[in-house]
N, C-alpha and C positions, 0 to 999 in steps of 0.2 A: 325282618319285615314287621312293620307296625301298622296300626290303623291309619296313621297319617301317610305312610308310604302308599297304601292302597288308594287313598283319596287323591294323592298327588299324581299318581299314574293316570287315574281317570281324568283328572283335570288337564293333564298334558295331552292326552288323547283328544280331548275336546278342542284344544288349541290347534293341534296338528290337523284335525279334520276341518277346522275353520279355515286354516291356511290353504287347504285343498278345495275350499269352496263346496264342501259337502252339504247335504241337506241340513238346514238349521235345526230341525227337530231331532236329528241324530246327535248333533253337537249338544243340544240341550239335555238329551238323555244322559250323556256322560257327566255333564255338570251336576245334574240332579242325583246321579249315582254317587258322585263324590260327596255331596251334602248328606245323602242317606248313610254313607259309611261313617262320616264324622258324627252324625247325630244319633246313631243307634245306641240304645242303652246297654245292650249286652256285649259279649265278647265277639265282635264282628269278625275279627281275624280267625278265631277258632271255627266260627260258623262257616266262613269261607273255605277253610281247609277241609271241613267236613262236608262241603257242598250242601250246606243246610241254610240256604238264603231265601228259600221260597216264602212268600208272604210279606217280605219287607218292602214297604212302599218306596218306590223310586228305583228298585233294582229288578229289572225284567230278566227274561231268560238269557239273553245274550250277555248281559252284564254278570249274571250269576256264574256262567261258565268262565268268563274271563277272570273274575275275582277268585274263583276256585283255583284256576291255573296259577295266578299270581301268588296267592297265599301259600299254595302247596310247593311251588318250585322256586319262588323268589324272582321269577321272570314271566313276561307275557309276550309271546311271539308276535301278536298283532301290534302291540306297542313298539317293539323293537323294529318291526318291518316299517312302520310309519316313520319312526325316527330316522331310519336309514335313508329316507327320501330327502332329508334336509341336513344342512350343515350343523355340526354340534353346537356352534356358537349362536345359532339363530334365536334361541330362547332368551339370550341376554337382551335382545331388543324389546321384549315385553316389559322390562323393568324401566324403560325410558318413558318419561311423561309425554303424553300426546301421541304415542304410537300404539295403534291397535292392530288386530289381525289383518284388516283390509289394507292398511298402509304398508304393513310389513310384507304382505303378499306382493304388492306392487314393487317394493324395493328389491325383493328377492328375485322376482321374475324378470324385471327390466334391467336391474343393475348388478345382479348376482351378489347382493348384500347378504352375507351370512354371519355377520358378527358386528359388534360395536365398532371394532377397528375398521372393518369394511365400510360401515356407515359413515364414520368420521372422514375417511378418505374421500368418499363420494361427495360429502358435503363440502369439504375443503376444495374440491375440484369443481364445485358448482353444478354437479350433475343432478342433485336432488331438486334444486330450485326449478328446473325446466320440466319436471314430471307433471303430468296432469293431476290436479288436485293437491299439489304441494305449494310451490312458489317460494320466493326468496325469504319471506317472513317465516314460513314453516321450516325452511332449512336453517335459519338462524336459531329458531327455538329448539330444533333438534341438537344443534351444536351446544347450546346452553344446557340442555338436559344431559348430554354426554359429560360435559364439564362438571355438572353437579353430581352425577353418579360417581365420577372419579374422585371427587372430594370426599364422598362418603363410602369409598370402596371397602373400608374395613369396619363399617358400622352395621349394626343389625337392629331391627325393631324389637322392642321389649315384648310386644304381643306376639311377634312372629316366632320368637325363640322359646317362649314359655312352655309349650308342649315338649320341646326337646329337653329343656332343663328338668322338667318333671320326670321324663323318661330316665334320664341319667341318675337323678336322685333315687328313683325307685330301684334301679339296678344296684346302686351303692348300698342301699339299705338291706339288700339281700345278702351282702357279703358277710360271711361268718366271722371275719376278723375286724369288722367295723362296728363300733358301739354307738357312735353319734355321727350325723352327717348334716351338712347345711350348704346351701349356696351362699355366697358372700358377694362382695364388690358392688358395682353399680346395679347389678341385677337385683340384689336383695334390697337395695335402697329404692328401687322402682324408677330408675332413670328411664326416660322414654326411648333412648337408644343406648346400646352397649357396644363396646369395642372388643371385649373378651369376657370369658366366664371364669369365675373362681369357685372352686368347691373345697370344702374343708371336712376332714374326717378325723375322728378319734379312734386310735387303734394301738395295739401292742405289737403289730407287725407292719410297720410303715413301708418297708422295702417291698414286701409281698403285695401290699395293697396298691402301691404305686405301679408296680409291674402289671398287675391285673387291670388297673385303670386304662393302661395303654392298649388293652385288647378288647375294650368295649366295642360293640357293633357300630356305634356312631363315629368311631375314630377312623380317619383317613390316613394319617401319618403321625409319627412320633417325633417331636422336637427334641425332648430330653427326658430321661428317666433316671432319677437318683434315688437315694435312700429315703428321703422325706418329701420330695416334690417331683411331680411329673407334668410335663407340658405336651399337649397334643394339638393337632389340627383336625377339626371335625370335618365330616364330609361336606358340610355346607360352607366351609372355609373359615369358620370361627375358631380362634385359638381358645383353648380351654386348659386351665391350670388346676392341679390337685395338690393340696398340702395336707400331709399326714402328721398329726401331733398326738401327744398323750391325752388321756381324758382330763387330767388336771390342767393342761395347757389350753384345752379346747375353748373355754369361755373367753380367754384373753385373745386367742388367735381369731375367734369369730368377731369380736369387737374390733380388732385391729384391721382385719382384711375386709370387713364390711365398709369401713371408711365413713364419710369421705375423708380425704387428706386433711382438709381444713378443720373438720370436726375432731379428728384425732389429734391434731396439733394443739387445739384448744383444751382437749381432755388431758393430754399429757402435761400441759402447762399447769392446769388446775391440780393435778396430782403432785407435781413438784412443789407447789405452794404448801401442800399438806405433808411434805417430807417423804413422799413416795415417788418412785420411778416406775413408770408403766411402759411395757412393751408387749410384743405379741406372745411372750412366754409367761408373763406374770408380773406381780409387784415385787419390787425390791426397796429396801430402806428400813429404817429403824422400826417402823410400825407395821411393816408388811405382814408379820405373823399374827397381827391382831384381827385380820380379816379372813373369814372363810369364804372362798369363792368356788361355787359349784355351777352357777349359771351366769350368763352375761349380765343379768340384772344386779347380781351381787357386786360387780365392778362399779357400777354407777352408784349403788347404795354406799359402798365404801368411801366414795368421794362426796357423799352428802347430797346425791342427786336422785330424783325419781328416774325410773327406767325410761330411756328415750327410744321410741320406736325407730327401727332402721330407716323408714321412709323419710324422716325429717332430720337425719343426721347430715346436715349441709352447712352447719355453723351459721345459721340464719336466725339466731335467737333461741334455739332449743335448749342450750346449756343453761342460759339464764333462767328460762322458764322452769327447767327441771330443778334448779336450785331454789326457786321461789315456790315450787309445788303448784305451778299454774299451767302445766302442760295440758293441752286439750285431750279429751277422751275421743280418739279418732273414730270415724265411721267404720262399720264393718259391713261386709256383703249381706249378712243376714238381715240387716236393717232396711234394705231396699224393698219397696212394696210394688213398684212398677217402673215404667219408663215411657218416654214420649216421642222420640225422634226415630221413626221406623218406616220402612218402605215395603210396598207389596208389588205384585205383578201389575197393578194399575199404572205404575210408572216404571221404574227400572229395577224393582225388586225381583227376586227369584221365586217367592212363595206367596200364596194367596192370603187374603184376610183371615180366613178360617184357620189356615195352617199356622200363621203367626200367632193367632190367639191361643191355639192349642199348645204351642211351644211355650208361650208365656205362662200358661196355667201349669204346665209340667214343671216349670222352674219355680213354681210357688208364688207367682206374682198375682196381685189382686186386680191390676189394670194394665192396659197397654195402649199407648197413644199411636195412632197411625198418621204419619206426616209425609205423604207422597209429594213429589215435586209439583210446582205450579207451572203454568203454561210456557213461561219464557225459557224454562230449562227443556227446550225441545229435544236436545240430545239425550235426555233422560226420560223421554216420553211423558213430559209434564202434563198434568191435567188442566184442561180448560174448564170453564164454569159448569157446563152441563155434566161432564164426567165427574167433577168434584161433588156436585149435588147428588148424583147417582151413588157415589161412594158413601156419602152421609146416610142415605137411605139404607144401603147395604149394611152399614155398621149398626143402624138402629134395628134392623131385622135380626142380625146375629145376637145383639144384646138381649133381645126378647127370650132367647133360649139359654142364657147363662144364669147361673146362680153364684153369687159371691165373686163375680168377676165382671169387668166392664171394658169394652173398647171405647176409647175416646176418639172423636173425629177431629183431626187436625189437618194441617197442611204445612209443608216447608215452602213458604212463599218467598219468591225471589225479591231481594232488595234491589231495585233498579238503580241505574247510575246516579240519578238525582235524589235517591233516598226514598222515593215513593215505592209502593208495593205493587206486586204483580196482579192482585185482585182488588176490586173496589171494596169499600167498607161494608156495603150491604151483603156481599158474599162472605167476607171474613166474619161478619156477625153471626152467620149460620153455623160456624164451627165452635167446638168446645174450647179450642185453644189454637194458637198459631206460633210456629217457629219461623223466624225471619232470618234468611241467610243470603250471603253474597255468593254468586256463582259466575259472575262475568265482570269485565272491566276492572281487572286486577291492578292495572298500572297507574291508578290515581295516586296523587301525592298523599302523604300521611294525613295532612290537614283535610284534603278532599274526602278521603276514605273515612276518616273519623266522623266528619260532618254527615256524610251519607248514612253511616250506621246509626248515628245518634238520631237523625231525623226519623229513621224507621222505628226506633224504640219509642219515640214520642207518640206513635200511633196507639190509640186505645186498644186495638185488637191484637197487638203484638205481645204475646205472653212470654216468649223466650227468644233469645238471640242465639242462632246456631253458629258453630265453628268460627270463632271470632276472627281468626287470621287467614282461614282458608288453606293452611299449610298441609302439605302431604309429606310426612317425614321421609327423609332420604330421597325424595323425588322432586318436590316443589317447595321453594322458599315461601314463607308467609308474605302476604301483601302488607304494606305499611299501615299500621294503625297506632294511635296513641292509647295504649291500654288504660292508663290512669283516667283519661277523659271518658272513655267508654264505660269504665266501672262507675265513675261518678254519675254519668248519665243514667246507667241502669239503676243506681240507687234512687235517683230523683224520680224516674219514671216507673219505678217498681217493676222493672223488667228482669226476669230470670235469665241468667247466663248459663248456657249449657257447657258441661264438660263432655265434649264429643269423644267417646272412648273407642271409636274405631281405631285399630292399632296404627293406621297410617296418619291419624290426625292428633289425638290426645290434646285437644284444643278447646278451651283456653289453657295456655301453658300453666303448669303447676306453680311457677314462680309468682303468679299474680293472684292466686286464690286467697292467700292470707289477707291481702289488701281488700279484696272483694268481700270476704267474710266480715272483716272489721267495719266495712261500710254498710253492712246489713243486706248485701246482695245475695239472693238465693242462688244455689247451684242446682241444675238438673243433670244427673249423670245419664247421658243418652248414648246408645251404641251406634246410632245411624245405621241400624241393621238393614241390610238388603236381602237377608235370608233368615231362616230360623236359626241357623248357626251364629249369625251376627249377634243375636240376643245374648249369647254366652260371653260376649266381651264386657258385660257389666262388671265382672270381677276385676278386669283390667282398669276400668274406670274408677272403681273403689280404691285400688292401689294408688292411682294418681291423685284422687281426692284426699287420701291420707297424706300423701306427699305435700299437698297444698294446705295442710293443717285443718282440714274440714271435719266437722263433727256431724252427728246425726241431725241436729237441728238446723244445720246450714244447708242441707240437701233436701230439696223439695220432694223428690220421689221416695223419701223415707216415710212420708205421710200416708196414713191409711186411706182407703178409697173414699170414705164419707168426707174426710177433710179436703181431699182434692176436688171432689164434686162441688163442695161449698165454695172453695177458693175460686173455681172457674166461673161461678155464678156472680161473684162480686165485681163491681166496677174496678178497673185497674187501680184507680186512685185510693181504694180502700183495702187493697190486698196487703 
């Protein structure tokens, strides 16, 4: 049982209650409880075991009792009773784009849909199209969502598995026979989705360590367990491999198993040109003994290269830059001073202005931008003019009570189909800044969508472009855009492009950031936070910014508060 297990059970209870059409305040209480569990600074699991949860905001008497039972026994009778009322496969439906609790409830009650397989059959037979509130178009979109999910069936979000990876690393570090441990593979390189996990350990007892690895609490089944390698299937379905090597082999194995394949091929080719053969166990060749290798950086140094950070090992120019000593000094999380794209209860967020500000200050940030949705995003309770102006006043009032911290008043304004904005210029002029985003009409051609976005960036009041392609990783494909033209337009109009670091988005894609950087386009690492917990995704954004070759000076929100205030006061043409 872990902190995340506690939170997941509370969230599942909220979904089950929503399916049962329970009081929405009761549903919200369980969701707030899950957030409270995740956000608590101390050992929430131990406090739950000790029945010592009094005074924690968001956890009332009923939740305290349930968390105590869950933490103490590993089970919760209330949860199990609720689950028993529904088919086991019903929760698969929540992973499909476009299906929420209300639609799932209708499907379950009218067509006995209890799994994705049931839903596909019902769609194939045309039964979903005739349901009130669905129709043929919705049925087609559901089939497309099912096909997309099947395509990504063995893929996992980088941000979604990060807590799990850290749990496993922490457990491995406590093993008495392990001297060094690291994650490797695509996870270490910061790829936005991963197909499996690779762990590497240094040990003198490889067989024992491999056997113990198969008994970790996260393991559901053992695929194979040998003397130096073990493969398991985790409870979330992810395959996980452990390789056990000697301490001397560890740097070579870490370099090799981190990849990428293309990077490694180029590195081995370079080694051969220098009379060395490189593999996962070491150097061989006439001059192999001339090099002392203790760390991964020593391997690169032996080849005449600067150390190449794992995130950029994709054979996209990093080896040449390392040889010429021109690798960028990549951004670090500690360099962020604030962030801009965040939501509150005024639109579709879970937490208030004050709560979001408090969390930002707890994270050591100097400023936080609030960008709730505009009125056209009615599904997200978007703000019309009156409510937006009221929010601006509320932010001004809160700022009067802060020292060395500021809330900025912004808005995530919809880019309409023709490229105009959801608010007139006189309203936008009242804001400190504006994030412009596409939230509808996704089916335009690439040319039409690109023209639409560029027109929006030409507006004097558009400070930033939000989630460039609208993608939802593993759920929704990006709409068509010409990245090169959008980057060029951002450079011409002095528009910042955000790196939306919500784990489901990570948009703009890391493959385009080097071009944007070289064009002088600033990046804003924005979590698109819809709760206080969402602010914690900034670290994920930094990982992807590093993967895009970004430095401190390339990221707008590394600037201190005074510089940001001065920037917002300048006309766009002078920024």
